[in-house]
C-alpha positions, 0 to 999 in steps of 0.5 A: 550523460551519466545517470547522476547528471540526468537526475540533477537536471531532472531535480532542477526542472521539478524543483523549478516547477514546484516553486511556481506551484506546478507539477510535471503532470499538472496535478495539484500538490495534494492531488493523487493520480486517478485510482482504478480498482478491479476486484476479484481479478484472480479466480483461484484466489480467496480474494484479489484485486488489480489496482492502477494508480496512474500508470503504476499497476499492481496485482494483489492476491489473498490466499487463506488456508488452515495453519497453526497460530502463534504461541502469543496469540493462540486464538487469533488468525495470522497475517503474512504479507509479501511483495514481488518486484519483477523486471517486467515492472521496471528495468531497475528491478531484478529477479531473485530474492526479495529486495530491500525495497520489496521488503519495505513495501510489504512491511508498510502494507502489513503494518497499516492492515495490522495496526488498524485491525482491518481484519478481526483475527479473533473470528479466524480461530478454528480450534484454540491453540491448534488451528486458525485461518492464515491470510497470505497477501501477495503483492505483485508489481506489474508496472512501476511509475512511482509510489508502490507503497500506496498502490500496494496498500490499496490493492491489499485492502481491495483484495481483503474486502472481497475475500472469502474464508474457505470454510468448506475446507473444514466442512462448513460454509464459506463466508466473507472475511470479517473486515472491521476497518478500512486503512488508507495510506497516502504517501508524500514526497518532499522536493526542496521545500515542497511536499506533494502526494502520490509522487510519480516515478520522476518525482520519486527519483529526485525526492529528498524525503518520503512520508507514508501516513495510514489513517482509518475511516475515523481519521485516526493515524494507524501507521507511519513510515519515513523514507530517504535521507531528508527530513520533515519538520513537525509542521510538515508532518502535521500537514501530511497527516491532515492531507492523508485524512482528507485524501484518504476519505475520497480514495476509501470511497473508491475502493469501497464502491469498486 
């Protein structure tokens, strides 16, 4: 059987389940998979975390080093985010330069952190216009079973939350990275007329549309990313935002207490 036929059969099966109010793994439509967070996973990184969202497994490292600021923000630190999807995580991933999927994941994670002002970059200036601290967030997929957007986002926030600025490099004492906000992304997949959060791999494969909504601890929307060819109505977008706010509160607590 071809991949297209298998995909269509899978779509019909998942759609029938959804129409009857069920999912393949028994979760409610607004229920994410179990989240497990292990901080300080890499000893040589300034901050790190291994995050498992169901069977999706992501490792994130934060490296902080001295560098030059951008000309338009001469008194602020710099954030750089990258993602690597290796064949070990999925047979659909290929070695080589970052794929469009890896680039999109990095951008979505970066935008959520940047737009929510998670880190007070103004406190990362060493010498105005000359030296600042640069934060490198490196995302590595270890095992892919759907929804890398959220898993990578939780990993990045977890790694940042335990990171320390290596001020000993400039003759001072190391200090915790100054976190101001805690953005949480919640991704929803639309299959037929049903919307379900945190899609696993099978649900992701047959989804018509995808929407990632990032909110902060105040419930304010900080970033959104729509994917795939399908569309969402205004009411569906509003529902996705409300779900993101509600689910985000629970997940934020797990990350904060890890």
